[in-house]
N, C-alpha and C positions, 0 to 999 in steps of 0.2 A: 671833262671830256666824256662823251658817250662812248661806251665800250660794250662789245658783245662778249659775254662770259659763257663758255661752253664747258661742260664736263663730258668727256668721251672715254668710253671703256670698251676695249675689244672692237674698235671701229664703229661703235654705236653711240650716238649722242644721247646721253642720259637726261641732260637738261641744257637749255640755251635761253639766254635772256639778255636784254639790253639794259644797261645800268649807267648811272652818272657816277663816274669814278674820278675824283680829283685829288684824293689823298688816301692815306692808310685807312681812315675812318670810312670813306666811301667804298673802298675795296672790301673792308670787313662787312659792311652792310650788304653788299652784293653777294658775298659768300654766305652770309646768314640767310638771305632770301633764297639762295640756291639750296641750302641745307633744308630749309623748311619745305620747299617744293618737292625735293626728293622724298622727304619723310611723308608728306601728304600723298604723293603718288604711291608709295609703298602701302599706306593704309587703305587707299582707295582701290588697290588692285586685289585685295583679299576677297575671297569668295564667300566667306562666312565668319561669324564671330569666333568659331573654333579655330579656323585657319589664322585669323588675326592673333588670337592668344598664342598659337604655336609659333608665330613669327615675330611677335612683338619684341622679343629680346634682341632681335637683329638690329644693329645700329646702322645709321646712314653711313657711318665710317666703314662698315663691312662692304657696302656697295661701292665705296670710293677707293678701296685698296686696289692698286694697279691702274687707276684711272688717270687721265691727263686733264689738266686745266688749260684751256686756250683762251687768251684774251686778244681781241681784235678791235682796233679803233673803228668807230662808226662815224662816217662823215655825212 
């Protein structure tokens, strides 16, 4: 089934995407894709190499602490 997977923190959608989720493997792939997208966004938002080096230690997990995962069926 197609499902929209959203990560929401403090009322702000950090990421949203539509994925094919039929089993645990499909859900895992959707979460992996979401993780990669958040990491890429973090790297793309840096203003310089120096800023990137200062923030590189921050994990995607740090961004997700306190976030909510919302899964909605897409018809």
